[in-house]
TORVOVO-982504 format. One record per residue: x, y, z of N, C-alpha, C, O in turn; residue in three letters. Coordinates in steps of 0.05 Angstrom, whole numbers, padded with zeros to 5 digits, always signed. Last residue first. Example, Ala and Ser with C-alpha at 12.3 -4.5 7.8 and 13.67 -1.06 7.14 Angstrom:
% TORVOVO-982504
+00257-00045+00142+00273-00021+00143+00258+00001+00157+00268+00023+00161SER;+00264-00114+00156+00246-00090+00156+00264-00066+00156+00285-00066+00169ALA;
% end
This chain:
% TORVOVO-982504
-00101-00378+00252-00121-00398+00261-00109-00421+00275-00123-00439+00283UNK;-00085-00310+00264-00077-00337+00258-00097-00357+00269-00109-00353+00290UNK;-00123-00255+00239-00114-00271+00263-00106-00299+00253-00119-00310+00236UNK;-00101-00218+00180-00121-00234+00196-00108-00251+00219-00086-00260+00216UNK;-00065-00157+00183-00064-00187+00178-00084-00203+00195-00084-00201+00219UNK;-00067-00105+00200-00086-00114+00180-00086-00143+00174-00105-00153+00162UNK;-00025-00099+00236-00053-00092+00244-00073-00104+00225-00094-00113+00234UNK;+00019-00116+00208+00013-00131+00232-00017-00123+00240-00032-00141+00250UNK;+00019-00078+00165+00017-00106+00160+00008-00121+00185-00009-00138+00183UNK;+00026-00030+00195+00002-00034+00179-00003-00063+00175-00024-00072+00180UNK;+00077-00038+00218+00054-00035+00235+00029-00040+00221+00011-00053+00232UNK;+00106-00041+00170+00105-00064+00187+00082-00063+00206+00068-00083+00210UNK;+00098+00012+00153+00087-00009+00138+00087-00036+00153+00069-00053+00148UNK;+00126+00040+00193+00097+00043+00191+00085+00021+00175+00063+00012+00181UNK;+00178+00022+00180+00167+00014+00206+00138+00017+00206+00124+00000+00217UNK;+00181+00051+00133+00183+00021+00131+00171+00010+00157+00156-00010+00157UNK;+00184+00101+00153+00159+00092+00140+00158+00062+00134+00137+00050+00132UNK;+00236+00098+00175+00214+00104+00192+00187+00097+00179+00169+00087+00193UNK;+00265+00087+00129+00265+00067+00150+00241+00074+00169+00228+00055+00178UNK;+00260+00134+00099+00247+00110+00089+00245+00089+00111+00226+00074+00112UNK;+00294+00166+00132+00265+00171+00130+00249+00147+00118+00227+00142+00127UNK;+00345+00138+00126+00330+00140+00152+00303+00147+00148+00286+00133+00161UNK;+00344+00113+00058+00356+00120+00083+00337+00123+00106+00316+00111+00106UNK;+00325+00095+00008+00315+00120+00019+00327+00129+00045+00320+00151+00055UNK;+00351+00047-00007+00348+00069-00026+00341+00095-00014+00349+00116-00024UNK;+00349+00017+00041+00375+00021+00028+00373+00045+00008+00391+00061+00007UNK;+00293+00018+00051+00313+00031+00070+00340+00036+00056+00353+00057+00060UNK;+00275-00011+00007+00265+00017+00013+00287+00032+00030+00296+00054+00024UNK;+00299-00059+00017+00308-00044-00006+00299-00015-00004+00313+00003-00013UNK;+00269-00072+00064+00299-00070+00065+00310-00056+00041+00329-00041+00045UNK;+00217-00077+00043+00223-00055+00062+00254-00051+00065+00263-00028+00068UNK;+00225-00125+00015+00219-00100+00000+00224-00076+00017+00235-00056+00007UNK;+00234-00159+00056+00255-00156+00037+00249-00129+00021+00267-00114+00016UNK;+00182-00158+00081+00206-00147+00095+00230-00142+00076+00245-00123+00080UNK;+00149-00179+00042+00146-00152+00050+00171-00141+00064+00179-00119+00058UNK;+00171-00231+00040+00171-00214+00016+00167-00184+00024+00180-00166+00013UNK;+00163-00246+00092+00189-00244+00082+00190-00228+00057+00209-00213+00054UNK;+00107-00250+00096+00120-00230+00112+00149-00226+00101+00159-00204+00101UNK;+00079-00259+00031+00091-00268+00056+00104-00246+00070+00111-00226+00058UNK;+00018-00244-00001+00046-00237+00003+00056-00249+00030+00042-00248+00050UNK;-00034-00252-00016-00020-00275-00002+00010-00269-00001+00026-00287+00000UNK;-00068-00213-00033-00053-00230-00054-00037-00251-00042-00026-00267-00056UNK;-00084-00190+00013-00104-00204-00003-00091-00221-00023-00101-00242-00029UNK;-00035-00167+00028-00047-00188+00045-00067-00205+00029-00067-00229+00031UNK;-00030-00129-00012-00010-00150-00010-00020-00173+00008-00013-00196+00003UNK;-00073-00095+00000-00073-00111-00025-00053-00133-00024-00059-00155-00035UNK;-00056-00075+00048-00080-00089+00048-00083-00107+00023-00092-00130+00023UNK;-00010-00049+00031-00007-00072+00050-00033-00088+00049-00031-00112+00050UNK;-00034-00010+00000-00019-00030-00013-00013-00053+00006-00010-00076-00003UNK;-00065+00020+00036-00078+00009+00015-00062-00015+00002-00072-00036-00005UNK;-00021+00037+00073-00045+00021+00081-00059+00007+00060-00064-00017+00063UNK;+00010+00067+00038+00021+00045+00053-00002+00026+00061-00001+00002+00057UNK;-00025+00108+00026-00016+00090+00004-00005+00064+00016-00010+00043+00006UNK;-00030+00134+00076-00054+00120+00063-00044+00101+00042-00054+00078+00041UNK;+00024+00152+00082+00012+00134+00100-00012+00120+00088-00014+00095+00090UNK;+00075+00163+00044+00047+00166+00041+00034+00144+00057+00032+00121+00049UNK;+00131+00169+00029+00120+00175+00056+00090+00182+00056+00082+00202+00066UNK;+00159+00151-00014+00144+00177-00017+00131+00187+00009+00121+00209+00011UNK;+00177+00102+00005+00197+00123-00001+00185+00151-00007+00199+00172-00005UNK;+00127+00076+00011+00145+00081+00035+00165+00104+00030+00169+00122+00046UNK;+00106+00076-00040+00091+00090-00019+00109+00095+00006+00106+00115+00020UNK;+00146+00045-00066+00141+00074-00073+00127+00089-00051+00135+00111-00043UNK;+00137-00003-00040+00164+00010-00039+00161+00041-00045+00172+00058-00032UNK;+00084-00013-00057+00090-00008-00029+00117+00006-00026+00120+00025-00010UNK;+00095-00021-00112+00077+00001-00103+00082+00008-00073+00083+00031-00065UNK;+00125-00067-00109+00137-00043-00120+00121-00018-00110+00132+00002-00101UNK;+00085-00101-00090+00108-00097-00074+00123-00070-00083+00133-00055-00066UNK;+00049-00098-00134+00041-00086-00107+00065-00083-00089+00065-00065-00073UNK;+00081-00126-00170+00075-00099-00176+00066-00084-00151+00072-00061-00147UNK;+00082-00177-00149+00106-00161-00151+00102-00133-00156+00118-00116-00147UNK;+00027-00187-00153+00040-00188-00127+00066-00172-00129+00071-00155-00112UNK;+00018-00189-00208+00004-00168-00192+00017-00165-00165+00019-00143-00154UNK;+00082-00202-00240+00057-00211-00229+00044-00186-00213+00057-00167-00207UNK;+00111-00178-00299+00111-00178-00271+00084-00187-00261+00063-00179-00273UNK;+00090-00185-00349+00117-00196-00345+00122-00196-00316+00138-00212-00307UNK;+00030-00189-00317+00043-00185-00343+00070-00198-00341+00072-00220-00331UNK;-00029-00175-00282-00008-00193-00287+00003-00189-00316-00011-00186-00336UNK;-00046-00105-00270-00051-00132-00282-00026-00147-00284-00004-00136-00288UNK;-00032-00055-00253-00028-00076-00235-00035-00104-00246-00029-00124-00233UNK;-00045-00019-00295-00017-00020-00286-00012-00044-00269+00010-00055-00269UNK;-00101-00025-00299-00083-00033-00322-00055-00037-00311-00043-00057-00318UNK;-00117-00004-00249-00123-00031-00257-00106-00042-00279-00097-00064-00278UNK;-00097+00048-00253-00088+00031-00232-00094+00002-00240-00076-00014-00238UNK;-00125+00069-00297-00097+00068-00298-00085+00049-00277-00066+00035-00283UNK;-00177+00066-00280-00171+00050-00301-00139+00046-00304-00129+00025-00311UNK;-00174+00102-00235-00179+00073-00231-00171+00056-00254-00160+00034-00250UNK;-00165+00149-00264-00144+00139-00244-00148+00111-00240-00129+00095-00240UNK;-00213+00151-00293-00187+00151-00307-00166+00139-00290-00150+00123-00298UNK;-00250+00155-00252-00250+00133-00269-00224+00130-00285-00216+00108-00290UNK;-00232+00205-00229-00230+00181-00214-00232+00155-00231-00218+00136-00226UNK;-00246+00240-00272-00217+00238-00263-00213+00212-00248-00193+00198-00252UNK;-00300+00231-00275-00282+00226-00299-00254+00222-00290-00240+00204-00299UNK;-00322+00247-00225-00322+00219-00234-00303+00214-00257-00292+00192-00259UNK;-00317+00283-00179-00300+00286-00203-00299+00257-00215-00278+00244-00216UNK;-00359+00270-00142-00356+00297-00152-00337+00302-00175-00339+00323-00188UNK;-00355+00215-00134-00381+00227-00138-00379+00254-00152-00393+00260-00171UNK;-00302+00207-00123-00313+00192-00145-00340+00204-00153-00348+00204-00177UNK;-00296+00240-00077-00284+00247-00102-00296+00233-00126-00299+00245-00147UNK;-00325+00208-00041-00335+00236-00048-00322+00245-00074-00336+00255-00091UNK;-00292+00164-00041-00320+00162-00050-00332+00188-00057-00346+00191-00076UNK;-00249+00185-00015-00245+00178-00044-00273+00173-00056-00278+00179-00080UNK;-00267+00191+00036-00262+00215+00022-00259+00209-00009-00266+00226-00025UNK;-00272+00135+00047-00296+00152+00048-00291+00179+00032-00308+00188+00017UNK;-00218+00121+00045-00237+00109+00027-00263+00126+00025-00274+00130+00003UNK;-00198+00148+00088-00191+00158+00061-00210+00146+00040-00217+00159+00021UNK;-00222+00118+00129-00226+00146+00128-00220+00156+00100-00235+00172+00088UNK;-00199+00065+00119-00228+00071+00119-00236+00100+00115-00254+00106+00100UNK;-00145+00078+00126-00154+00068+00100-00184+00071+00098-00194+00080+00077UNK;-00146+00093+00180-00137+00110+00161-00147+00102+00132-00155+00120+00117UNK;-00163+00045+00206-00180+00069+00206-00173+00089+00185-00191+00103+00174UNK;-00119+00014+00193-00146+00004+00185-00165+00030+00185-00180+00034+00165UNK;-00078+00041+00218-00079+00039+00189-00106+00030+00177-00114+00038+00156UNK;-00082+00085+00270-00093+00059+00261-00093+00059+00230-00108+00074+00217UNK;-00025+00116+00299-00047+00115+00283-00056+00088+00276-00040+00069+00276UNK;-00006+00129+00369-00004+00113+00343-00029+00116+00327-00051+00118+00338UNK;+00019+00186+00399-00004+00168+00395-00003+00154+00368+00000+00166+00347UNK;
% end
């Protein structure tokens, strides 16, 4: 049975809201680190999100894949940019990374707004 990345991101977002309520300092610290890490600098936010997707794939984190694919779509990443990133993941991570690269493709295709 296939998982829905939209549902997964929604479910994890709800659990993260619980964590924000119950361990606010930890979550504020993590949020500040994420915001600071992803700001435009020598690398653009888009480039940094591609790196984050690559790490999510090679670390085999389904929820991370969903969140970073969602961010990449928001930032206007092209299919080609995502596919090239997944190619590097496969090169560096072998077969297991290839399976999660396929999950990232599924997430992208599920989350991409319909063509007009």
